[in-house]
N, C-alpha and C positions, 0 to 999 in steps of 0.2 A: 534650333528651338527658339521660339519667340520670347523676347524679354517680357517680364511681368513686373507689376508695381509692388514694391516692398514697403512694409510699414517701418517707419522710423520713430520709435518712442522718444520723445523729447523731455528730458528731465528738467526740473526747475532748479534755480539757484546754481551754485558752482558746478553741480553735476552735469550741466549742459556741455561742459568741455569734453565729455565722453563722446559726443556726436561729431566733434570737429573733424576727425579723420574721415568719417562718412561723407560729410558735407564737402570736404576738400576733394575727394574722389569724384563726387557728383559734379562739382563745379568744373572739373576738367573734362567731363563727359566720359570718364572711365568707369564709374560705379553704376549700380542699378538705379532705376527711377525710384524716387523716394516719396512716400506720403507721410509727412510729419503729423504725429498725434501727441496729445499731452500725456506723458507717462503718469500713471497713478490715477487718471480720470477714466475709469472704465466706461462710464455712461457716454461721455463725449467720444471716446475712442470707438465704441460700438456704433454710434451714430454716423461717424465719418466713414468707418469701414463698410457699413451697410450701403451707404450712398456711393462710395468711390471705388469699391471692389479691388482691394489689394489682393495679390495672388493671381489676378487675371491679366491677360496679355495687354501690352501697351506699346505704342509706336516707339521704335528704338531711338528716335530723336528727342523724346521727352526725358528730362532729367528730374523734374520735381513737379508734384501735383499739390497745390496749396488750396485748402478749402476756403471759400469765401466766408466772411465773418457773420453772415446773416444767422439769426438765432431761430428763425421760423422756417418751416417747410424743409425740403430736402436740400442738403448742402450741394453747392456746385464746386467742382474742382478745376481750378485754372491750371492748364498744362504749360509748364515753362521749360524751355530748353536751356542747356548750359550756356549757349552763346548769348541768349537773351539776358541771363543773370550776369554774365561777365560784362555785357554792354552796359547794364544798369550800374554796376559797381564802378566801371571806368568813367562813365559820364558823371556820376555823383562826385567822384574824387576830382575830376577835372573842374567841375563847377565850384567845389569847396576850396580848391587851392592845392590839392595834392593828397596822396594816400596818408593815412594816419592810423592811430589806435582808436578803437571803438569801445564805448561803454554800453553794455546791455542792461536795460531797465524794463524791458517788455517781455511778455511770454514769447518764447522762441518758436512756438509752433504756428504762430501767425506770421504773415508776410513781413510786417514791420520789424519784428524781433529777428526773424530769419535773416533779413537783409543786413542787420547789424553784424551778425556772425559772418555772413558771406562777404561783406565789404572788408572785414578784418582779414579774412583768409585771402582775398584778392590782393590786399595790401601787404601780405606777408607778416601781419602783426597778430598777436594773441588778444582777443577781446577780454576786457575786464567785466565782471558780472556783479550786479546788485540783485540779491535774492528778493523776488516779489511774490513768493509763495503765499505769504500772509498779507499781501498788499504792499503798496509802494510807501516806503518810509524815507522821506527826504534826509533824515539824519544820517543815512548811510552814504550819501553822496560825497561828503568831504574826503573820507578815507578812500573811497573808490577812485575819485578823480586824482588824488595824490598818488595812487598806485599806477596811473597810466603814463607810460613812457611817451616822450614826444618824438619828433618836434611838433607834430600836429595831432590834435585830439578832438574826437567828436562823440556825440551821443544822439539818441532819438527818443523823444518823449511824446506823450499825448497831452492835450490841454489840461485834463484833470490832474495829471502829475505836476505840471508846471504851476498850477494854482497852489498845490500843497507846498511845493518847493519855495515859492515866493513868500510864504509865511515863516520860513526857516532861514534866518540870516546866514548861517554857515553854509547851507545848501546853495543859497544865492551866490555867495562868494565862490563856491566851487564851480558852479555852472558858468560863471563869468570868466573863469580861467580857460574854458574850452574854446576852440576855434570856431565851432558851430554847434548849435543845438537844433536838430531837425525837429519840427513840430508838425504832426499830422495825425491822421486817424479820425479827426473830427474838425469842425470849423473852429477857428481861433477868434474869440471875441476881441474887438479892437482894444478895449481897456486892458485886457490881459496882455496883449502884445506890447502895449505902451508901458505897462509896469515892468515887463521883462527888459525891454530896451533901456528904460531909465535906470534899471539896476545893473546895466553893463553886460547883459547876456546877448550874445550874437545869435538871434533866432532866425532860422530859415524855415518859412512855412512851406510844407510840401503837400502836393496833391497827386494822388494816384490810388491804385488798388491792386489786389492780387493779380488781376488780369494784365497789369502793366509792370510786373515785378516790383510793386510798391510805388513809392513816390517817383514821379517822372516829370513833374512841373514844379519848379522851385520859385517861390515868391512870384508866381504867376507866369514865369517864363519857362518854356520847355527845355529840358536837358538836351545836349547836343544829339542830334539824330531823331529826337522825338517830334512827332507831328501832332498838331491839334487843329480842330476846326469846330465851328458851331453850326449845327443843322438847322433846318427851317423851323423846327419846334423848340429852338433854344437849347437843344441837347448838346452836351459836350461829347465830341468824338476824339479818340486818341489813337495814334499809330506810331510805327517806327520799330527799331530793333529790339525794344523791350517788350513787345507785345506777346501775349500768350498765344499758344497754338490751339485755341478753342477750349471747350470744357470736356472733361473726361466723360465719354459715353453720350455726349450731346452734340453730335457733329452738325446738326442743323439749327443750333441755337441762334435766334435773331440778333443777339448782341454781336456776333461775329459774321453776320450775313454779308457784309461788304468786305471783300478781301483787303487785308492790310489795315483794317480799322476796327476799333472796339467802340460800340455804342454804350456810353455810360448811362447811369440813371440820374445824372445831374444836369441841371440847367445852368447856363453861364453866358457871359458876354466877354468879348475880347476887345480891349480898348488900348490902342497904341502898342499892340503886340503882347499885352499882359492879360492873362485870363483872370476873370473874377467869377467865382462859382457862386451862384445865387441860392442853390439848395437842391435837394433831391426832388425829382419830378414825382416820384411815387409817395412822397410825404406831403405834397401840396394839399391844402385844405380847401374843399369846395363849400362855401358858406353863402347862402342867399343868392346863388347863381354866379358868384365871383370866386376867383382863385386867390388864396393867400399862401405865400411861401413862408414856412415857419422860420427859416434862418434869417430872413429879412426882418421879421418882427423881433426875433431874439437880439439881433445886432442893435436895434434901437432900444429895447428894454434894458439891456445890460449896461447902458450908459446912465441909468438912474442910480443915484448915489446909495440907495438902500438895497440894490440888487447885486449879489455876488455871482450867481449863476442862474441861468434860466433856460427852460425848454418849452417850446410852444408846440402844441399838437391839436388835433381835431377829435371831437367825440360826436357821436350821432345825435342829431337834434330833429324832432318831428317837424319843426317849422322851417328851419334853415338848411336842412340836409346834414350839415355839420356846424358846430360852433367852435370858435377859437378859444382855447384854454391854455393857461400858462402855469407851469410849476416853477416856483422861485425858491432858490436857496438865498435867504436874506443875509446881508452884512450883519456881523455880530451885533446884537442889541437892537436891530432895526425890525420893523414890522410893516413892510410896504403894503399899501391898501390898493384895492382894485381901482378906485376912482383916481388915485394919484398916478398910477401907472398908465391908465387910459389918457389922462391929461398930458402925461409926459410924451405920449406918442402923437398927440394931436397936431403937433407942428410939423411932423415928418411923414406920417402915414395916414391913409384914409381910415375913417372910423370902423370900416368893415374889418380891417386887420387887427384892431385892438381886441385883446382878450375879453370875453364875457365872464370868465371866472379866473381867479388866481388862487392857487393852493401853495402854502408855504411848506417846504419840505427840508429835511436835514441834508439830503444828498439826492442827486439825480441818478436814476438807474442807468447802467451802461451795459453794453454787450460787445463781444469781440475785444479788440485792443483798446477801446475807449470811446466808442460811439454811443451817444445818448439813445436809450431804448424808448422811443416814442410809443411803440406798440404797448409796452408795459404801462406807460403813463395813461394812455387812452383807456386801457382795460381797468386801471385802478380808479380813474375818476369818471368813468362813464355812468352818468345818472341824469335824470331829467333836470333841466335848468329850473332853478327856483325863482 
C-alpha cells in the first residue's frame, strides 16, 4: 500500500513538545510523511490541506512537506527528505562549532521554527520554548536562556524580534550569552546588525527557504555541501544535499527545472565567495522605464537617524507605471519628512529610486515567519499621487 501524507497539528507554546516524538521518527525516516499545520487555526489548516492534499499518496522518500510562507495564491509544498533535513542540521552544527541546545521563539509550523526543533533532536537535546502565541515578548528571554543547558546554546530570530529585544536590556544580556543567534526570514538592516554586534550578540545572518531546508548560506558563505551560483539574470540558484525534492503535486515547476538546482526569486551577487542578496526579483519596482530594487533603497533609508524601520514598495501610477513609496516606522519622537529622506538618498542612489511618498506607520505588516508584506502596503496606500 502506498504511503500517504499525514497532517501534523503543531501546538503553540510549551505544547509543541508533544510533537517531538513524531518529528524524531520522521527525522530517522521511520515515520510517515508529515504536513505541519498550526493547531487551533482552522482557516490556515484548511488552506494548507486544500492545496497540499493530506491523505493522498506520496513518494516514500519524502518525510516532510513544508508550505512556503507566501500569503497569496495557492501554497506550494516543499518536499523534504529525512536525509536532506539531517544534512542541514549537521552542516549547521559544523558551522556553528558543534551541537547544542536550541531555543524556539518562532512558530514551529514554518521551516525556521521546525528547524530549531529538528536541530535539537539531531543534537540529542531538548529544545527550550518561548510561547509566541500572543506575539514575541523579549521579557521572556532571560528566564528561557537561563534554562538552557550548555555547553553550546543557540536560537533563531527574525529581524523584527531582534529589534524588540534590543530595546530590552535584560533580553540583550540573555542573547549575548548564546553562542549564536541565527537571524533570517527577512533582510537584516545594517544598523540593526551593528547594534546587535555592539551589544555583544553573536549574530549569524542566514539565507535560505523552505526549498533548502531553511537557512543554507550563513553570513554569505554556503554551508558545507551547499552549492550556489548566479544566473545570467542575476538570479540566485542553490543546490546540494539540503535541496527539496520539488513541490508536492507540481512535478514540472520551473523552479526545479534544472536537476540539482533550485531557482530562487532573489537577485544577488557573489564577491570573493560571499553572497550578497540584492532583493526579490518579483518585488522589483518598474518606474519610468527603470527598475528599482526595494531592499537597496531600504538599506540606504534605514541609515537616516529618524528611521527605525522602513519598507519600500511600488503602487500603480498612470504616468510612471509604478511609483516608489516608503512606509516608515520613525524613531520615537521623530517625524521624518519626504524631502529629508530624498536628500538623504541623493548621495548614494539615483533620484529615480527615491520615494515619491512617505507614510509614517506604527508597525510594518508581516507575513509568514517575519517577512514584510509589501502587497499589503501596496494595497493600503494605492491612490493617485497628489
